[in-house]
Predicted model as a PDB file, atoms N, CA, C, CB and O in Angstrom, pLDDT in the B-factor column:
MODEL        1                                                                  
ATOM      1  N   UNK A   1     -46.503 -28.348 -41.251  1.00 82.00           N  
ATOM      2  CA  UNK A   1     -45.227 -27.905 -40.774  1.00 82.00           C  
ATOM      3  C   UNK A   1     -44.454 -29.061 -40.163  1.00 82.00           C  
ATOM      4  CB  UNK A   1     -45.398 -26.789 -39.773  1.00 82.00           C  
ATOM      5  O   UNK A   1     -43.248 -29.189 -40.375  1.00 82.00           O  
ATOM      6  N   UNK A   2     -45.149 -29.908 -39.403  1.00 82.00           N  
ATOM      7  CA  UNK A   2     -44.495 -31.036 -38.745  1.00 82.00           C  
ATOM      8  C   UNK A   2     -43.907 -31.999 -39.771  1.00 82.00           C  
ATOM      9  CB  UNK A   2     -45.485 -31.772 -37.835  1.00 82.00           C  
ATOM     10  O   UNK A   2     -42.846 -32.581 -39.545  1.00 82.00           O  
ATOM     11  N   UNK A   3     -44.593 -32.166 -40.893  1.00 83.00           N  
ATOM     12  CA  UNK A   3     -44.100 -33.060 -41.933  1.00 83.00           C  
ATOM     13  C   UNK A   3     -42.810 -32.512 -42.546  1.00 83.00           C  
ATOM     14  CB  UNK A   3     -45.169 -33.259 -43.020  1.00 83.00           C  
ATOM     15  O   UNK A   3     -41.898 -33.284 -42.844  1.00 83.00           O  
ATOM     16  N   UNK A   4     -42.720 -31.215 -42.738  1.00 83.00           N  
ATOM     17  CA  UNK A   4     -41.509 -30.592 -43.277  1.00 83.00           C  
ATOM     18  C   UNK A   4     -40.344 -30.731 -42.293  1.00 83.00           C  
ATOM     19  CB  UNK A   4     -41.764 -29.101 -43.594  1.00 83.00           C  
ATOM     20  O   UNK A   4     -39.213 -30.997 -42.699  1.00 83.00           O  
ATOM     21  N   UNK A   5     -40.621 -30.555 -41.017  1.00 83.00           N  
ATOM     22  CA  UNK A   5     -39.582 -30.700 -39.993  1.00 83.00           C  
ATOM     23  C   UNK A   5     -39.112 -32.152 -39.934  1.00 83.00           C  
ATOM     24  CB  UNK A   5     -40.108 -30.242 -38.604  1.00 83.00           C  
ATOM     25  O   UNK A   5     -37.913 -32.409 -39.819  1.00 83.00           O  
ATOM     26  N   UNK A   6     -40.031 -33.089 -40.011  1.00 83.00           N  
ATOM     27  CA  UNK A   6     -39.658 -34.507 -39.993  1.00 83.00           C  
ATOM     28  C   UNK A   6     -38.811 -34.861 -41.218  1.00 83.00           C  
ATOM     29  CB  UNK A   6     -40.920 -35.395 -39.943  1.00 83.00           C  
ATOM     30  O   UNK A   6     -37.822 -35.585 -41.103  1.00 83.00           O  
ATOM     31  N   UNK A   7     -39.197 -34.358 -42.376  1.00 83.00           N  
ATOM     32  CA  UNK A   7     -38.419 -34.604 -43.593  1.00 83.00           C  
ATOM     33  C   UNK A   7     -37.006 -34.047 -43.476  1.00 83.00           C  
ATOM     34  CB  UNK A   7     -39.121 -33.990 -44.804  1.00 83.00           C  
ATOM     35  O   UNK A   7     -36.038 -34.699 -43.868  1.00 83.00           O  
ATOM     36  N   UNK A   8     -36.895 -32.842 -42.935  1.00 84.00           N  
ATOM     37  CA  UNK A   8     -35.579 -32.232 -42.749  1.00 84.00           C  
ATOM     38  C   UNK A   8     -34.745 -33.034 -41.749  1.00 84.00           C  
ATOM     39  CB  UNK A   8     -35.726 -30.774 -42.273  1.00 84.00           C  
ATOM     40  O   UNK A   8     -33.547 -33.229 -41.954  1.00 84.00           O  
ATOM     41  N   UNK A   9     -35.373 -33.496 -40.672  1.00 83.00           N  
ATOM     42  CA  UNK A   9     -34.668 -34.286 -39.656  1.00 83.00           C  
ATOM     43  C   UNK A   9     -34.149 -35.588 -40.254  1.00 83.00           C  
ATOM     44  CB  UNK A   9     -35.595 -34.583 -38.460  1.00 83.00           C  
ATOM     45  O   UNK A   9     -33.029 -36.005 -39.959  1.00 83.00           O  
ATOM     46  N   UNK A  10     -34.950 -36.224 -41.084  1.00 82.00           N  
ATOM     47  CA  UNK A  10     -34.497 -37.463 -41.734  1.00 82.00           C  
ATOM     48  C   UNK A  10     -33.336 -37.177 -42.686  1.00 82.00           C  
ATOM     49  CB  UNK A  10     -35.663 -38.132 -42.502  1.00 82.00           C  
ATOM     50  O   UNK A  10     -32.371 -37.940 -42.743  1.00 82.00           O  
ATOM     51  N   UNK A  11     -33.431 -36.096 -43.418  1.00 85.00           N  
ATOM     52  CA  UNK A  11     -32.365 -35.716 -44.344  1.00 85.00           C  
ATOM     53  C   UNK A  11     -31.057 -35.452 -43.588  1.00 85.00           C  
ATOM     54  CB  UNK A  11     -32.776 -34.467 -45.154  1.00 85.00           C  
ATOM     55  O   UNK A  11     -29.995 -35.918 -44.000  1.00 85.00           O  
ATOM     56  N   UNK A  12     -31.137 -34.709 -42.489  1.00 85.00           N  
ATOM     57  CA  UNK A  12     -29.918 -34.407 -41.738  1.00 85.00           C  
ATOM     58  C   UNK A  12     -29.349 -35.671 -41.089  1.00 85.00           C  
ATOM     59  CB  UNK A  12     -30.200 -33.341 -40.666  1.00 85.00           C  
ATOM     60  O   UNK A  12     -28.131 -35.794 -40.961  1.00 85.00           O  
ATOM     61  N   UNK A  13     -30.198 -36.603 -40.680  1.00 86.00           N  
ATOM     62  CA  UNK A  13     -29.723 -37.868 -40.111  1.00 86.00           C  
ATOM     63  C   UNK A  13     -28.975 -38.666 -41.185  1.00 86.00           C  
ATOM     64  CB  UNK A  13     -30.913 -38.700 -39.538  1.00 86.00           C  
ATOM     65  O   UNK A  13     -27.940 -39.266 -40.897  1.00 86.00           O  
ATOM     66  N   UNK A  14     -29.486 -38.676 -42.411  1.00 85.00           N  
ATOM     67  CA  UNK A  14     -28.795 -39.355 -43.509  1.00 85.00           C  
ATOM     68  C   UNK A  14     -27.453 -38.687 -43.796  1.00 85.00           C  
ATOM     69  CB  UNK A  14     -29.669 -39.358 -44.776  1.00 85.00           C  
ATOM     70  O   UNK A  14     -26.456 -39.371 -44.028  1.00 85.00           O  
ATOM     71  N   UNK A  15     -27.426 -37.365 -43.781  1.00 89.00           N  
ATOM     72  CA  UNK A  15     -26.181 -36.642 -44.022  1.00 89.00           C  
ATOM     73  C   UNK A  15     -25.165 -36.946 -42.920  1.00 89.00           C  
ATOM     74  CB  UNK A  15     -26.444 -35.124 -44.106  1.00 89.00           C  
ATOM     75  O   UNK A  15     -23.976 -37.115 -43.192  1.00 89.00           O  
ATOM     76  N   UNK A  16     -25.640 -37.013 -41.681  1.00 88.00           N  
ATOM     77  CA  UNK A  16     -24.768 -37.323 -40.551  1.00 88.00           C  
ATOM     78  C   UNK A  16     -24.175 -38.725 -40.705  1.00 88.00           C  
ATOM     79  CB  UNK A  16     -25.545 -37.210 -39.219  1.00 88.00           C  
ATOM     80  O   UNK A  16     -22.976 -38.918 -40.504  1.00 88.00           O  
ATOM     81  N   UNK A  17     -25.004 -39.694 -41.058  1.00 87.00           N  
ATOM     82  CA  UNK A  17     -24.524 -41.070 -41.235  1.00 87.00           C  
ATOM     83  C   UNK A  17     -23.500 -41.139 -42.370  1.00 87.00           C  
ATOM     84  CB  UNK A  17     -25.709 -42.026 -41.524  1.00 87.00           C  
ATOM     85  O   UNK A  17     -22.496 -41.842 -42.256  1.00 87.00           O  
ATOM     86  N   UNK A  18     -23.749 -40.418 -43.456  1.00 87.00           N  
ATOM     87  CA  UNK A  18     -22.797 -40.388 -44.569  1.00 87.00           C  
ATOM     88  C   UNK A  18     -21.471 -39.783 -44.133  1.00 87.00           C  
ATOM     89  CB  UNK A  18     -23.374 -39.598 -45.750  1.00 87.00           C  
ATOM     90  O   UNK A  18     -20.408 -40.274 -44.512  1.00 87.00           O  
ATOM     91  N   UNK A  19     -21.528 -38.720 -43.341  1.00 88.00           N  
ATOM     92  CA  UNK A  19     -20.302 -38.058 -42.888  1.00 88.00           C  
ATOM     93  C   UNK A  19     -19.501 -38.961 -41.949  1.00 88.00           C  
ATOM     94  CB  UNK A  19     -20.639 -36.735 -42.184  1.00 88.00           C  
ATOM     95  O   UNK A  19     -18.275 -39.018 -42.040  1.00 88.00           O  
ATOM     96  N   UNK A  20     -20.184 -39.661 -41.055  1.00 87.00           N  
ATOM     97  CA  UNK A  20     -19.502 -40.586 -40.148  1.00 87.00           C  
ATOM     98  C   UNK A  20     -18.815 -41.687 -40.952  1.00 87.00           C  
ATOM     99  CB  UNK A  20     -20.502 -41.199 -39.130  1.00 87.00           C  
ATOM    100  O   UNK A  20     -17.677 -42.052 -40.657  1.00 87.00           O  
ATOM    101  N   UNK A  21     -19.491 -42.210 -41.952  1.00 85.00           N  
ATOM    102  CA  UNK A  21     -18.909 -43.247 -42.806  1.00 85.00           C  
ATOM    103  C   UNK A  21     -17.698 -42.711 -43.552  1.00 85.00           C  
ATOM    104  CB  UNK A  21     -19.952 -43.777 -43.802  1.00 85.00           C  
ATOM    105  O   UNK A  21     -16.665 -43.377 -43.617  1.00 85.00           O  
ATOM    106  N   UNK A  22     -17.816 -41.525 -44.109  1.00 85.00           N  
ATOM    107  CA  UNK A  22     -16.708 -40.923 -44.844  1.00 85.00           C  
ATOM    108  C   UNK A  22     -15.508 -40.667 -43.935  1.00 85.00           C  
ATOM    109  CB  UNK A  22     -17.156 -39.618 -45.498  1.00 85.00           C  
ATOM    110  O   UNK A  22     -14.379 -40.993 -44.301  1.00 85.00           O  
ATOM    111  N   UNK A  23     -15.734 -40.094 -42.771  1.00 85.00           N  
ATOM    112  CA  UNK A  23     -14.628 -39.820 -41.846  1.00 85.00           C  
ATOM    113  C   UNK A  23     -13.978 -41.108 -41.343  1.00 85.00           C  
ATOM    114  CB  UNK A  23     -15.126 -38.994 -40.658  1.00 85.00           C  
ATOM    115  O   UNK A  23     -12.764 -41.152 -41.147  1.00 85.00           O  
ATOM    116  N   UNK A  24     -14.763 -42.136 -41.138  1.00 84.00           N  
ATOM    117  CA  UNK A  24     -14.195 -43.425 -40.728  1.00 84.00           C  
ATOM    118  C   UNK A  24     -13.307 -43.997 -41.821  1.00 84.00           C  
ATOM    119  CB  UNK A  24     -15.308 -44.421 -40.381  1.00 84.00           C  
ATOM    120  O   UNK A  24     -12.222 -44.504 -41.536  1.00 84.00           O  
ATOM    121  N   UNK A  25     -13.754 -43.922 -43.060  1.00 81.00           N  
ATOM    122  CA  UNK A  25     -12.953 -44.415 -44.177  1.00 81.00           C  
ATOM    123  C   UNK A  25     -11.667 -43.602 -44.328  1.00 81.00           C  
ATOM    124  CB  UNK A  25     -13.766 -44.367 -45.479  1.00 81.00           C  
ATOM    125  O   UNK A  25     -10.598 -44.168 -44.559  1.00 81.00           O  
ATOM    126  N   UNK A  26     -11.767 -42.289 -44.199  1.00 82.00           N  
ATOM    127  CA  UNK A  26     -10.578 -41.440 -44.307  1.00 82.00           C  
ATOM    128  C   UNK A  26      -9.584 -41.708 -43.180  1.00 82.00           C  
ATOM    129  CB  UNK A  26     -10.981 -39.969 -44.300  1.00 82.00           C  
ATOM    130  O   UNK A  26      -8.375 -41.717 -43.412  1.00 82.00           O  
ATOM    131  N   UNK A  27     -10.079 -41.926 -41.968  1.00 80.00           N  
ATOM    132  CA  UNK A  27      -9.163 -42.180 -40.857  1.00 80.00           C  
ATOM    133  C   UNK A  27      -8.426 -43.497 -41.065  1.00 80.00           C  
ATOM    134  CB  UNK A  27      -9.924 -42.201 -39.519  1.00 80.00           C  
ATOM    135  O   UNK A  27      -7.260 -43.619 -40.690  1.00 80.00           O  
ATOM    136  N   UNK A  28      -9.090 -44.477 -41.656  1.00 77.00           N  
ATOM    137  CA  UNK A  28      -8.425 -45.744 -41.959  1.00 77.00           C  
ATOM    138  C   UNK A  28      -7.321 -45.526 -42.972  1.00 77.00           C  
ATOM    139  CB  UNK A  28      -9.430 -46.780 -42.482  1.00 77.00           C  
ATOM    140  O   UNK A  28      -6.231 -46.079 -42.825  1.00 77.00           O  
ATOM    141  N   UNK A  29      -7.583 -44.724 -44.009  1.00 77.00           N  
ATOM    142  CA  UNK A  29      -6.567 -44.433 -45.019  1.00 77.00           C  
ATOM    143  C   UNK A  29      -5.405 -43.660 -44.404  1.00 77.00           C  
ATOM    144  CB  UNK A  29      -7.177 -43.638 -46.186  1.00 77.00           C  
ATOM    145  O   UNK A  29      -4.248 -43.934 -44.721  1.00 77.00           O  
ATOM    146  N   UNK A  30      -5.697 -42.701 -43.531  1.00 76.00           N  
ATOM    147  CA  UNK A  30      -4.633 -41.940 -42.887  1.00 76.00           C  
ATOM    148  C   UNK A  30      -3.774 -42.834 -42.009  1.00 76.00           C  
ATOM    149  CB  UNK A  30      -5.217 -40.802 -42.061  1.00 76.00           C  
ATOM    150  O   UNK A  30      -2.553 -42.680 -41.965  1.00 76.00           O  
ATOM    151  N   UNK A  31      -4.401 -43.756 -41.319  1.00 72.00           N  
ATOM    152  CA  UNK A  31      -3.659 -44.675 -40.467  1.00 72.00           C  
ATOM    153  C   UNK A  31      -2.737 -45.544 -41.328  1.00 72.00           C  
ATOM    154  CB  UNK A  31      -4.627 -45.556 -39.636  1.00 72.00           C  
ATOM    155  O   UNK A  31      -1.572 -45.742 -40.982  1.00 72.00           O  
ATOM    156  N   UNK A  32      -3.254 -46.062 -42.446  1.00 72.00           N  
ATOM    157  CA  UNK A  32      -2.440 -46.891 -43.336  1.00 72.00           C  
ATOM    158  C   UNK A  32      -1.304 -46.077 -43.945  1.00 72.00           C  
ATOM    159  CB  UNK A  32      -3.308 -47.503 -44.446  1.00 72.00           C  
ATOM    160  O   UNK A  32      -0.182 -46.569 -44.064  1.00 72.00           O  
ATOM    161  N   UNK A  33      -1.586 -44.850 -44.327  1.00 72.00           N  
ATOM    162  CA  UNK A  33      -0.557 -43.983 -44.898  1.00 72.00           C  
ATOM    163  C   UNK A  33       0.507 -43.659 -43.859  1.00 72.00           C  
ATOM    164  CB  UNK A  33      -1.179 -42.690 -45.441  1.00 72.00           C  
ATOM    165  O   UNK A  33       1.699 -43.649 -44.167  1.00 72.00           O  
ATOM    166  N   UNK A  34       0.082 -43.396 -42.636  1.00 69.00           N  
ATOM    167  CA  UNK A  34       1.033 -43.122 -41.562  1.00 69.00           C  
ATOM    168  C   UNK A  34       1.952 -44.302 -41.303  1.00 69.00           C  
ATOM    169  CB  UNK A  34       0.298 -42.760 -40.292  1.00 69.00           C  
ATOM    170  O   UNK A  34       3.150 -44.126 -41.079  1.00 69.00           O  
ATOM    171  N   UNK A  35       1.393 -45.506 -41.333  1.00 70.00           N  
ATOM    172  CA  UNK A  35       2.220 -46.700 -41.146  1.00 70.00           C  
ATOM    173  C   UNK A  35       3.225 -46.857 -42.276  1.00 70.00           C  
ATOM    174  CB  UNK A  35       1.344 -47.948 -41.053  1.00 70.00           C  
ATOM    175  O   UNK A  35       4.372 -47.235 -42.036  1.00 70.00           O  
ATOM    176  N   UNK A  36       2.812 -46.573 -43.497  1.00 70.00           N  
ATOM    177  CA  UNK A  36       3.724 -46.663 -44.645  1.00 70.00           C  
ATOM    178  C   UNK A  36       4.835 -45.628 -44.518  1.00 70.00           C  
ATOM    179  CB  UNK A  36       2.956 -46.463 -45.975  1.00 70.00           C  
ATOM    180  O   UNK A  36       5.983 -45.909 -44.859  1.00 70.00           O  
ATOM    181  N   UNK A  37       4.507 -44.442 -44.033  1.00 68.00           N  
ATOM    182  CA  UNK A  37       5.503 -43.387 -43.866  1.00 68.00           C  
ATOM    183  C   UNK A  37       6.539 -43.788 -42.818  1.00 68.00           C  
ATOM    184  CB  UNK A  37       4.825 -42.064 -43.469  1.00 68.00           C  
ATOM    185  O   UNK A  37       7.736 -43.574 -43.006  1.00 68.00           O  
ATOM    186  N   UNK A  38       6.074 -44.367 -41.721  1.00 66.00           N  
ATOM    187  CA  UNK A  38       7.000 -44.824 -40.686  1.00 66.00           C  
ATOM    188  C   UNK A  38       7.922 -45.890 -41.253  1.00 66.00           C  
ATOM    189  CB  UNK A  38       6.234 -45.370 -39.463  1.00 66.00           C  
ATOM    190  O   UNK A  38       9.118 -45.901 -40.963  1.00 66.00           O  
ATOM    191  N   UNK A  39       7.366 -46.788 -42.064  1.00 67.00           N  
ATOM    192  CA  UNK A  39       8.178 -47.836 -42.680  1.00 67.00           C  
ATOM    193  C   UNK A  39       9.206 -47.219 -43.622  1.00 67.00           C  
ATOM    194  CB  UNK A  39       7.286 -48.841 -43.441  1.00 67.00           C  
ATOM    195  O   UNK A  39      10.367 -47.629 -43.619  1.00 67.00           O  
ATOM    196  N   UNK A  40       8.804 -46.254 -44.414  1.00 67.00           N  
ATOM    197  CA  UNK A  40       9.731 -45.589 -45.333  1.00 67.00           C  
ATOM    198  C   UNK A  40      10.798 -44.840 -44.548  1.00 67.00           C  
ATOM    199  CB  UNK A  40       8.976 -44.622 -46.270  1.00 67.00           C  
ATOM    200  O   UNK A  40      11.969 -44.868 -44.924  1.00 67.00           O  
ATOM    201  N   UNK A  41      10.419 -44.178 -43.474  1.00 76.00           N  
ATOM    202  CA  UNK A  41      11.390 -43.465 -42.650  1.00 76.00           C  
ATOM    203  C   UNK A  41      12.384 -44.427 -42.004  1.00 76.00           C  
ATOM    204  CB  UNK A  41      10.676 -42.652 -41.575  1.00 76.00           C  
ATOM    205  O   UNK A  41      13.566 -44.107 -41.879  1.00 76.00           O  
ATOM    206  N   UNK A  42      11.913 -45.597 -41.596  1.00 77.00           N  
ATOM    207  CA  UNK A  42      12.799 -46.599 -41.000  1.00 77.00           C  
ATOM    208  C   UNK A  42      13.808 -47.087 -42.034  1.00 77.00           C  
ATOM    209  CB  UNK A  42      11.983 -47.787 -40.440  1.00 77.00           C  
ATOM    210  O   UNK A  42      14.980 -47.283 -41.713  1.00 77.00           O  
ATOM    211  N   UNK A  43      13.356 -47.285 -43.276  1.00 80.00           N  
ATOM    212  CA  UNK A  43      14.267 -47.696 -44.347  1.00 80.00           C  
ATOM    213  C   UNK A  43      15.308 -46.619 -44.609  1.00 80.00           C  
ATOM    214  CB  UNK A  43      13.486 -48.001 -45.635  1.00 80.00           C  
ATOM    215  O   UNK A  43      16.489 -46.926 -44.775  1.00 80.00           O  
ATOM    216  N   UNK A  44      14.887 -45.378 -44.645  1.00 79.00           N  
ATOM    217  CA  UNK A  44      15.825 -44.268 -44.864  1.00 79.00           C  
ATOM    218  C   UNK A  44      16.816 -44.178 -43.703  1.00 79.00           C  
ATOM    219  CB  UNK A  44      15.060 -42.926 -45.025  1.00 79.00           C  
ATOM    220  O   UNK A  44      18.002 -43.922 -43.910  1.00 79.00           O  
ATOM    221  N   UNK A  45      16.326 -44.388 -42.493  1.00 81.00           N  
ATOM    222  CA  UNK A  45      17.203 -44.343 -41.331  1.00 81.00           C  
ATOM    223  C   UNK A  45      18.251 -45.447 -41.399  1.00 81.00           C  
ATOM    224  CB  UNK A  45      16.388 -44.465 -40.042  1.00 81.00           C  
ATOM    225  O   UNK A  45      19.419 -45.211 -41.091  1.00 81.00           O  
ATOM    226  N   UNK A  46      17.845 -46.651 -41.800  1.00 84.00           N  
ATOM    227  CA  UNK A  46      18.810 -47.746 -41.936  1.00 84.00           C  
ATOM    228  C   UNK A  46      19.862 -47.421 -42.987  1.00 84.00           C  
ATOM    229  CB  UNK A  46      18.093 -49.052 -42.299  1.00 84.00           C  
ATOM    230  O   UNK A  46      21.045 -47.701 -42.792  1.00 84.00           O  
ATOM    231  N   UNK A  47      19.438 -46.832 -44.097  1.00 83.00           N  
ATOM    232  CA  UNK A  47      20.387 -46.454 -45.143  1.00 83.00           C  
ATOM    233  C   UNK A  47      21.373 -45.416 -44.636  1.00 83.00           C  
ATOM    234  CB  UNK A  47      19.649 -45.918 -46.368  1.00 83.00           C  
ATOM    235  O   UNK A  47      22.570 -45.520 -44.904  1.00 83.00           O  
ATOM    236  N   UNK A  48      20.892 -44.423 -43.913  1.00 79.00           N  
ATOM    237  CA  UNK A  48      21.776 -43.396 -43.367  1.00 79.00           C  
ATOM    238  C   UNK A  48      22.728 -43.983 -42.326  1.00 79.00           C  
ATOM    239  CB  UNK A  48      20.953 -42.262 -42.746  1.00 79.00           C  
ATOM    240  O   UNK A  48      23.904 -43.621 -42.284  1.00 79.00           O  
ATOM    241  N   UNK A  49      22.224 -44.883 -41.492  1.00 84.00           N  
ATOM    242  CA  UNK A  49      23.082 -45.531 -40.497  1.00 84.00           C  
ATOM    243  C   UNK A  49      24.196 -46.323 -41.180  1.00 84.00           C  
ATOM    244  CB  UNK A  49      22.250 -46.459 -39.587  1.00 84.00           C  
ATOM    245  O   UNK A  49      25.340 -46.324 -40.724  1.00 84.00           O  
ATOM    246  N   UNK A  50      23.851 -46.992 -42.273  1.00 85.00           N  
ATOM    247  CA  UNK A  50      24.860 -47.764 -43.006  1.00 85.00           C  
ATOM    248  C   UNK A  50      25.918 -46.844 -43.612  1.00 85.00           C  
ATOM    249  CB  UNK A  50      24.195 -48.605 -44.112  1.00 85.00           C  
ATOM    250  O   UNK A  50      27.109 -47.153 -43.562  1.00 85.00           O  
ATOM    251  N   UNK A  51      25.502 -45.738 -44.171  1.00 80.00           N  
ATOM    252  CA  UNK A  51      26.460 -44.773 -44.732  1.00 80.00           C  
ATOM    253  C   UNK A  51      27.390 -44.262 -43.635  1.00 80.00           C  
ATOM    254  CB  UNK A  51      25.718 -43.586 -45.405  1.00 80.00           C  
ATOM    255  O   UNK A  51      28.600 -44.156 -43.835  1.00 80.00           O  
ATOM    256  N   UNK A  52      26.818 -43.949 -42.483  1.00 78.00           N  
ATOM    257  CA  UNK A  52      27.630 -43.412 -41.391  1.00 78.00           C  
ATOM    258  C   UNK A  52      28.580 -44.455 -40.803  1.00 78.00           C  
ATOM    259  CB  UNK A  52      26.728 -42.870 -40.297  1.00 78.00           C  
ATOM    260  O   UNK A  52      29.707 -44.131 -40.430  1.00 78.00           O  
ATOM    261  N   UNK A  53      28.129 -45.690 -40.724  1.00 84.00           N  
ATOM    262  CA  UNK A  53      28.978 -46.721 -40.106  1.00 84.00           C  
ATOM    263  C   UNK A  53      30.038 -47.254 -41.075  1.00 84.00           C  
ATOM    264  CB  UNK A  53      28.114 -47.880 -39.605  1.00 84.00           C  
ATOM    265  O   UNK A  53      31.125 -47.635 -40.640  1.00 84.00           O  
ATOM    266  N   UNK A  54      29.749 -47.287 -42.356  1.00 84.00           N  
ATOM    267  CA  UNK A  54      30.698 -47.842 -43.322  1.00 84.00           C  
ATOM    268  C   UNK A  54      31.490 -46.779 -44.082  1.00 84.00           C  
ATOM    269  CB  UNK A  54      29.965 -48.707 -44.303  1.00 84.00           C  
ATOM    270  O   UNK A  54      32.486 -47.085 -44.737  1.00 84.00           O  
ATOM    271  N   UNK A  55      31.044 -45.551 -43.989  1.00 78.00           N  
ATOM    272  CA  UNK A  55      31.711 -44.486 -44.730  1.00 78.00           C  
ATOM    273  C   UNK A  55      32.988 -44.028 -44.034  1.00 78.00           C  
ATOM    274  CB  UNK A  55      30.770 -43.306 -44.914  1.00 78.00           C  
ATOM    275  O   UNK A  55      33.225 -44.337 -42.866  1.00 78.00           O  
ATOM    276  N   UNK A  56      33.780 -43.305 -44.757  1.00 79.00           N  
ATOM    277  CA  UNK A  56      34.989 -42.739 -44.149  1.00 79.00           C  
ATOM    278  C   UNK A  56      35.138 -41.316 -44.647  1.00 79.00           C  
ATOM    279  CB  UNK A  56      36.265 -43.592 -44.488  1.00 79.00           C  
ATOM    280  O   UNK A  56      34.754 -40.991 -45.771  1.00 79.00           O  
ATOM    281  N   UNK A  57      35.692 -40.486 -43.808  1.00 73.00           N  
ATOM    282  CA  UNK A  57      35.874 -39.071 -44.138  1.00 73.00           C  
ATOM    283  C   UNK A  57      37.148 -38.899 -44.956  1.00 73.00           C  
ATOM    284  CB  UNK A  57      35.931 -38.202 -42.851  1.00 73.00           C  
ATOM    285  O   UNK A  57      38.209 -39.416 -44.606  1.00 73.00           O  
ATOM    286  N   UNK A  58      37.016 -38.170 -46.037  1.00 75.00           N  
ATOM    287  CA  UNK A  58      38.168 -37.820 -46.863  1.00 75.00           C  
ATOM    288  C   UNK A  58      38.224 -36.296 -46.893  1.00 75.00           C  
ATOM    289  CB  UNK A  58      38.064 -38.440 -48.327  1.00 75.00           C  
ATOM    290  O   UNK A  58      37.286 -35.636 -47.341  1.00 75.00           O  
ATOM    291  N   UNK A  59      39.315 -35.759 -46.421  1.00 74.00           N  
ATOM    292  CA  UNK A  59      39.483 -34.306 -46.409  1.00 74.00           C  
ATOM    293  C   UNK A  59      39.474 -33.765 -47.825  1.00 74.00           C  
ATOM    294  CB  UNK A  59      40.787 -33.912 -45.696  1.00 74.00           C  
ATOM    295  O   UNK A  59      39.944 -34.445 -48.737  1.00 74.00           O  
ATOM    296  N   UNK A  60      38.955 -32.563 -48.041  1.00 78.00           N  
ATOM    297  CA  UNK A  60      38.871 -31.995 -49.381  1.00 78.00           C  
ATOM    298  C   UNK A  60      40.211 -31.969 -50.115  1.00 78.00           C  
ATOM    299  CB  UNK A  60      38.321 -30.604 -49.300  1.00 78.00           C  
ATOM    300  O   UNK A  60      40.253 -32.205 -51.322  1.00 78.00           O  
ATOM    301  N   UNK A  61      41.306 -31.685 -49.405  1.00 83.00           N  
ATOM    302  CA  UNK A  61      42.605 -31.614 -50.083  1.00 83.00           C  
ATOM    303  C   UNK A  61      43.124 -32.995 -50.484  1.00 83.00           C  
ATOM    304  CB  UNK A  61      43.624 -30.926 -49.184  1.00 83.00           C  
ATOM    305  O   UNK A  61      44.047 -33.091 -51.292  1.00 83.00           O  
ATOM    306  N   UNK A  62      42.547 -34.061 -49.934  1.00 81.00           N  
ATOM    307  CA  UNK A  62      42.975 -35.423 -50.276  1.00 81.00           C  
ATOM    308  C   UNK A  62      42.109 -36.063 -51.358  1.00 81.00           C  
ATOM    309  CB  UNK A  62      42.954 -36.294 -49.037  1.00 81.00           C  
ATOM    310  O   UNK A  62      42.319 -37.226 -51.702  1.00 81.00           O  
ATOM    311  N   UNK A  63      41.180 -35.354 -51.880  1.00 74.00           N  
ATOM    312  CA  UNK A  63      40.275 -35.922 -52.890  1.00 74.00           C  
ATOM    313  C   UNK A  63      40.862 -35.861 -54.255  1.00 74.00           C  
ATOM    314  CB  UNK A  63      38.955 -35.211 -52.888  1.00 74.00           C  
ATOM    315  O   UNK A  63      40.232 -36.296 -55.219  1.00 74.00           O  
TER     316      UNK A  63                                                      
ENDMDL                                                                          
END                                                                             
């Protein structure tokens, strides 16, 4: 019985180590993706700011 329990304990320890490795890798990818999203949002914000600062309003009847 002790041998079966030891085998199971080793198996669960391996599974735990694999899960920690997987979650660490995923968190790195999420962090990189989040940084890219912030960069994309900053670019979009600059584009919108440029439209607002350089654009002019034309009333519908004047179009």
